[in-house]
N, C-alpha and C positions, 0 to 999 in steps of 0.2 A: 598454537592453542594455549590458552592461559593455564598455568600449572594447577589452579584450583578448580578447573572445570573438567568434568569427566568426559570421556568419549561419548557416553550415552547422552549427556546433555547437548553435545554437538551434533547429534544425529538427527537429520531431517531430510526427507526426500527432496530431490531436485525439482525445480519448477515444472518441467514437462510431466513428471510422474505425478505430482500433486494435481495438475490439471486433469490428467487422465483419470485418476482416482476420483476426482471431483465429479467428472461426467458420470462415472459409474455410480456414485452416491445419488446423483440426481435421478438416474434411471431407477435406482432402488426405491426412491420416494414416490415415483410415478405409479400408476396403476398397471403398468406393463408387468405381467408375471415373469419371474426369472425361471428359465428352464433348468431344472436340476441336472447335474452331471451324474449319469448312472454307469455302474460298472459294466453292464452288458453293452452299452453304447461304446465305451472306451475299448472294450475287447474287440468288438466288430470293426471299429476304426483301425485298430492296430493290425488286425488280420488283413484288411483291405490294403493298408499302406505297405505291408510287407509281402503280400501275396502268399501268406503262410497261415496255417491254422493249428499247428501242434505246439502247445506250450510246455510239453513234457509232463512228467509225473508230479504229483503234489497239488493239493488244493490251495489256490491263492485267492479264489473268488470271495471267500468270507472276509479275508483281511482287506482286500481292495474295497469291498462294500462297506465295511465298518469304517475304514479310513475316509471314504467319501462322505458317509453320513456324518461323521464327526466334524469334518472340515466344513460342511455346509450348515450344520446346526450350531456349532460351537466356536469355530475359529474366527468368525467375523471377518472373512476375507474381503479385501478391497478388490477393485477390478483387476489390478495387476496380479494379485494373489490368485484370483480365479483363472486368469489366463495361464499363469505359470503352473498352477496345479494340474490343469488339463494337459498341457503340453508335456510336463514332466512325467505324468503317469502313462501317457501314450508312448513316450520314448522308452520308459522302463518296460512296458509290455512288449514293445518291439525288440528290445534287447533279449528278453526271455525267449521270444520266438526264434531269433537268429541263433542264440546259443544252442537251442534244441536242434535246429536244422544242422548246425555245424557239428554237433556230436554224432550225427548220422553220416555226414559227408566226410568227416575226417576221423577215421577209426582210431588214430593215434591219440586222440584226446582222452578217451576213457582209460587208456593204458598209462597215462601220466601218473607218476607217484609223487606225493608231497611228503618229503621226509623232514622231520624235526624243524617245522616252521617256528620262527621266533615271533611271539606276540608281545608287543609293548602295551602295557596296561598301567593303570593308575588313575588318580583323580584327573578330570579334565583340567587343562591349563596348568599342568605340572611338568612341562618339558617333554611330553611325548612327541609332539610334532618335530621339535628340533632333533631329538634322537632318531626319529624315523628318517628325517631328511639326511642326516649324516650317514647312517648305516646304509641308506639307499645307494650311495655313490661308490661303495665297495663293489668291484666287479664280481665278487663271490656271491653277492646278494641280488635278490629279485624283489621288487615291490610293484604293486598295482599302480599304474600312473593314471591320472585323471582322464586323459584323452582316451585311453584304451578301455577304461571302465565305462565311459560314456558311449563309445562305439566299438564294442568288442568284436564285431564280425567284419571281415573274416579273421580267423586266428592265424594270419600270415602277415607278411609285410605289404600285401596288396593295398593300394590306396592309402598308405600310411600318412603321407604328407597331407592329403585331403582330409583325412579323419582328424589329424592334429589341428589343422586349420579350423575345422568346424568347432572343435573343442575350445580353441582360442577365442573364436567369435562368441561362443556361449559364455565363457568366463568374462570376456570384455563387456558383454551385455549385463551380466550380473554386477560387475563393478560399476557400471553406469547407473544401474538401479539402486545400488547400495554403496556409494562412494566411501562411506566411513568404515565399512566392513573390512577393507584391506588393511586398516590400522589395527585390526583385532586378530585376523587370521589370514594367512596367505591363500590366495586363490590363483591357480594357474593350471594350464592344460598339461604341463610336463612335471607337475609336482606329484609326490606320492599321495595316493588316495586312501581314506580310511575304509575299514571293512564294512561299515554300515551301508555303503553304496553297493558292495558286492552282495549284500543280503536283501537289498531293496526289492528285487524282482519277486520275492516271496511275499512281499507286503507285510513282513514281520521284521521291522527295522526301526531303530531309534532315529534314523534320518528324518522321518516324517514328524516325529514329536519335537525335534529341534526346530523345524521350519514353521510348524503351525501349532496353535493351541488346540489340542485334540484330546481332552481328558477321557472321554469314553473309549476312544481307540486305545489310548495309553493303558487304561485299566484292563481292557481286553487283551492287549499285547502282553502284559505282565502275567497273565494267567496261562499263556500258551506254552506248549512244548516246542522249544526252538530247534529241535533236531532237524526239521525240514529246512530251516533257514541256514543252519551250518552245513548241511549236505549240499545245498545250492552254492554256498560259499566255496566249498571244495571243488564243485564242478566249475565254478568261475575261475578258480586258480588253475585247474587243469587246462581250461580253455586258453588262458593267457600264457601258460607255460609252453604251449606248442610254438608260439611265435618267438619266445625268448626264454631260455632256461638259465639257471645258475645253481650254485651249490645249495642255497637255502632261500626260502621266502622270509622276508621281514615284514610283519604286518602290525597294524596298530588300530586300536579302538578302546577307549576307556570302558565302554559298555560291555566288553567281554567279561568283565568281573561279575556281571549279573548272572552269567550262565556258564561258569567254569566246568561243571560236570558234563554239560552237553558239548561244550567245545572239546573236552578231552575224549568224549565218546567218538567224535569224528576225527580228532587229531591226537591219538593216544601218546605220541612221542613229542608233543609240543613243548617248547621252551618259553620262558617268560622273563621279561624285565618289568619290574614294577617301580614306577617313579613315585616319590613322596613329596608332598608340599603341605605347608600350614593350611588346614582345610578351609578356614573361613576366607583366606585370601583366594583360594581356588574357587570357592563358591561365589565370591564377588565377581571374579573374572569371568566365569562361565555364565553367570546370570546376565552380565553385561553383553556377552557375545550373543546369547540366545534372544535377549530383548531386541538387540539391534537387528538380528536376522529376521525375527518374526515381524518386525515393523516394516520390512520390505513388503510383506504380504497382507498385513492388517493394520488398520489405523486405530485399533483398540487394544493395544498390548498393555498388560498390567505388570510392571517390573516387580512389584511385591509378590504377586502370584508366581512369577517365574522363579524368583529366588527361593520362596518357600518350597516349591516343587523340587528345585535342585538340592536343597538341604535334605529334604525328606528322602529323595531317591538315592543320593550318593552316600548318605550315612547308612541307610539300609543295605545298599549294594556293597559297601566296604565291609560291613559286619558279616555279610553272607560270604563274600570272597575270602576273607581272612580265615573263616572256619574251613573252607574248602581247600585253600592253598596249603594248609598244614598237612594235608595228605600227600603233597608233592615232596619228592626228595629234594634236599637242599641244593643239589647241583643243577636242578632244573629251573631255578628262579634266582634272579639277581636283583637286589634292591639298590636304587640310586636316589639321591636327594636332589630336588629342584634347585636348591641354592648352589650345589656343586655343579650342576649342569650349566647354570648361568655363569659361574666363575671360571670354570675350566672344562668345557664340554669334551675336549679331546682326552683329558685325563679320565673322565667318566667312560668314554668309549673304550679306552685301553683296559679299564677295569672289567667292563662287560666281556671283552674278548678273552681276558685272562680267566674269568670265571667259567666260561664255557669251553676253554681250551682251544680257542680259535687263534689263527695267526693273522695279525694285522700287517699287511704288506706295506712297503714304502709307498707304492702307487696309491693304495687306498687312503693312507694317511695324508698324502699330498692332495688328493681330491677333496678330502674333508676340510683341509686347511683352506683350499680355494673356495669351497662352499661357504665356510664361515666368513672369509674375507669379502665375499660378494654380497653379503647381507646388507641391507640399507641401514645407514647410521643417522639419517636425517632426524632431527629432533621431533618433527611433526609426525613421523611414522612410529608413534607410540600409542599404546593402549592405556588409557587412564580410567581408573575405576575405584570405587570405595564401597565397602559393605553398607555404610550408613545411608547411601543414596537409595537403598531398597527398603528401608524402614523395618527391618527384621530385628528381633530381640537378640543381641549378640550373646549374652550369657546363656540363654536357653539353647541357642544354636550350637554354641561351643560344647555344651554337654552331650550333644548327639555324637560328637567325634572324640570324646575323651579317651575311650579305650584304644582307639587307633593311634592317637597322639602319644599315649603312654607306651604303647608297644614299640613305636619307631622314634621315640624321643623327639617329637615335633612340638613346636608351639602351635596352639590352635590358630592364632593369627598374629601378624606382626604388630608392633606398637604403632599407634597413629603418628603420622608426621604432619607438618604444617600444611602440606598440599595433598592433592589427590595422588594415589599411588600410580606409578608408571610402570609399563611393561613393554619391552621391545617386541616388535612383531615376531622376530625369529625365536624368541624365548617362549612363546605361548604354546 
C-alpha cells in the first residue's frame, strides 16, 4: 500500500459482492415492491427456529422496531446489508431465547457473583483493544470471547468445538465481505469481545450504530435509561461464568463512558482503566473504521457525516464521563497513555497491576510476551488514515476536546507528516 494512500481509499468490495449488490440495486429500480422487515416477523421466526417463546423480562420490542425502521428508512442498505441485518437480528433474538431458557435450566447461573469487574474505557482507537487482549491471557482473568457471545448456549463445554467452528466460519465470511477491515481491527472467534455485543439482545447497544447509519435510532437510544441493557449485560456474564470462572472479569467498551452512573448502579464495585490519546488522531482512526464497516452494508456512506458524528458524540461523552468519574475514589481508576501502550505495553500492564494491588505472575507475563510476539508485523497490515480525508474543520474540532487535553496533558492531534498516518493492527 502506498504510504500516501489511506486504508479508506483502498477499501472496495470484492467483485462477487459488487455483482450481488448490483443485482439488488436493479431489483430496487424495478417495480417489484420490497417487503419490509418487521419486528413481529423476526420474533416469530426466532421462536420457530429455537422452539422457544420466553424472551425473559424487559421490553425489547420498541428498540428492535425503531432499529428496523431506521435501517430501512435511513441506512440505505445494499442487498448484502439487508441480508446481514435480518440474519444478525434473528441470531440475536435466538441468543436471548436460549439465555432465558438456560437461566431456568441451570439454577447456578442466577447465583453467580460478579465481583470487582475491570472495565477498560477511553476514546476508541486509544489502545483499549491491545490492553484487553493482554489482560485476557492472565489465568486470573476472564473475558467474553467472540465465539461464546455469538453462541452462548449451553453454558457448559457441550458442543464447544462445533460452536467455535461456527464462529470461525462467521468471522471468515465477514473477512471475505470486508477484506480491508482486518487491517483496521482484529476479527476472530477466539478474540475478546466488546461489551456492546453483550447488550445487543436488549436492542439498546452502540453495536448497531457502528454498523449502520441509523440517526433516528441513535437519537432514541441516547434518550433511554440503559439500566435494562446493563442488567442484561450482567445476566450474560453470569451465563458465561458458569462455563468458565476466574478471579475477575476484564471488560472493554469505550461507550461505557456514556453511562457511568448506570454501570455503577449494576456493578457498584467496578474498577476502571482509562486510556488517553490525542483526540483528533482517535477521531480520524475511528471514523475510518466506521466508514469501512458501514460500507460493507451500504453503498452510500458519507465519511464526513461519520466523522462529524464521532467528534460530536465523543466530545460530549468525554465531558460527561469526566464529571462522573470525579465521584470515584482514586484507587478505582488507573489512567494510561496510548503512546506508552505502543512503546512498552508490558510496562503499562505492570503499572495497572500495581495500581490495583494485583500480582502479575511469571506465567501471565510470559503469556503476554508470547501474545505480543505473535502479532503480525507485515507492513501491509497497517491502518492508514488522516483527519484531512474527512473534510472537517480541525481548529473547530480541536476546541471540542480542549478541556480534556488540558486535564491529561494531551496534544489535540499530532503534527502532520509527509505521508498518511499509520497504525499497526494490534495497537488499535
